N, C-alpha and C positions, 0 to 999 in steps of 0.2 A: 506473550499476550501485550507482556510494552510495546512490544516495541513492529505487531499488527495492528495496532488500535494510534496509535503515532501518524501512521502509516493513512487510514483511514478517517484519521482527521484532517492529518492534510490536505489531502483528495477532497478533502468539505470542503476545507476553509479558500479554498482554492473555487472552487466550484461554488461559494456565495461570493467569493471574491469577484469573480465573473456576472456573478448575478448584479449587484451592485454596484459594476463597472467604475471597481475599483483600481484603475490605472495609474500609472505612482513613476513621475517624468526621471526620464534615466533610465527605465528598465527596460527596457526596447526588448527582451528575452522574456518576461517575462510581460511586456505586455502582448504579445505574442501568440505567447500559451491563453492569457486569460483567451484573449481574439478567435483564439485554435486558426490559428494561422502559421504557425510552425512551417509544416510543409517538411518535402522534400526536397528541395531545392538548396543550394548553397547560404543562402539564406538565412531559410528554414532551420541548416543541418546546424550553423553555425551557432542559432541564437535557443537550439538544443543543447548546444553545450556549455555554454555561460548561465545555461541551468545551476547553479552551486546554490553551498547549503548557506556560505555568508550571502547572497541572492537573495534565499527567501526567510534566514530568520533577518537580516538586513528588512524585509516589505513585512516582514512580523509584529515586527520595532513599530515604524512604522501604522500598519492596521491597527491596533494595540488603541492606536488615534484614533480613527476611526470613527463619523457622524452613525457607521450602523453598528445598533449594537453584538448585532450579528456575529459581524466581521471581527468588531471587537475584542470580544470575548471569542472567543474562539484563542484567535491569536492568543489574546491571552494566556490562556488554559497553554497554549504550547510553552509560549517561552515560560513561562510559570514546571510546564512536565507536573503539571494537572490533564493527566491523559485521559482520556472517557477509561470505564470499564466496563469487563466484557460479560453477560451471563452468557455459561453454553446450554445449549436445548438440543435434545434429540430428537423430537417431531415435529412436520411443519405447523403445527396442533400449538404445539405448547412456542412456539416461534411467537405466532399469529400470536396468540394470549399474553405472551410478553409485550409484544408491541404496543398493546389497543393497552395497557395498564402503559409504557411507556410513554405512550402518546396523548392522555389522558393526564399526567403529572406536564406534561409540555406545553399544556393545554396548557395548565394554572402555573405557570412557573410563566406566560406569556412572550412563547416562542415556539417559534417551527416546525413542529415532529422533524423532519428532513437531515435538522440538524445540528439534531440534538439524540436524536432516533435512530440506530444503526445496522440494522441484519446485516451478518458476513460470517462467510462460508470459506472455509479459507481446505487445501489440499496439499496434506505436506505429506514428499517421499525423506525415507531419511539417506537414499542415496542415488541421482542425477545429475546426471548433465546434459545439458541438452546437445552443450556446444562438440563433443569428440564424434568425429566419423570413427566407424570400424576400422578404420584405412590407418585411426590414429592420426589424422586431417586436422583440421578447423572445416567444420559442415563449411555445406556450400551449397548453393542451388543443389545441382548435382549429389549431394550426400541429407538422405532425411536421419535429424535428430536421435542421437542412442540416447539410453538409461546403461551404455556401456560404459566402462573406466578401463581405459589401456595403461601394463605396467611397460614397460618398454629393460624389458636385459640389456648386459653388457654387448653382446650382439647387437643387437638393437628387431631384437623377435618384439611384438606386439604379445601381450598376457593380460588376461579379463583379466579384471582385481576380484571378482568373483568367486573366477575357479584359479584362482591362489590366496583366497580369504576365503573361508567357512562363517566368518564376522557374517559379509559384506552378502554371501551370500542367503542369511538368513535374512538382515536386514533389504535388502536392493528391491523388495517387491511389494513391501508394507507399507501402504499411505495410509498414511490417517487422515480423514476427515473432521473438521470444528463449525461445528455453527454456532454465534456466540448471536446476540444485542448486543451492542454498546451506545453509551452512554455517560452522566454524565456520574461519577461515581455519587453523589452529593444523596442523588436519588433514589442511591440502592440503601443508602443507608437510616432511612425514615417515609 
């Protein structure tokens, strides 16, 4: 849950950086991302590959001093690992009610709710590999992704993992759907 919340916060931070035009000198790859200009050309692919943890951490340190209060706050929260907390909801109505309550908290706190109240839905499957094709080769345009994983015996013959493991067979198609609303933890305690 914490990892997912941190990912959502990072997406939110980048959206805010884009909105507040917080481009950083010398951060070509990050600036291209914020400008929506990564593209599939050679330069765009290289810029994408240049976007690493070091670049993002450095950018957050710089944004933690930015004049935009939301960008500054989100950066500081991520740097200090004050990750938003999620409240599990089971129905659309429950989610809508919680979102309205939290949007009221955002209004009282004087912050834009879209950056502090974030509905999030995830689907997790215990066992799935979208990159292995039935032949055991990496999936390409001519192969469809599959949820089957193959083991190769000493003779090089593939055996689908669920055929040799009853545990994998039991969990392979089990999907867990979660709906949560993310917000600052202190909003949940008061």
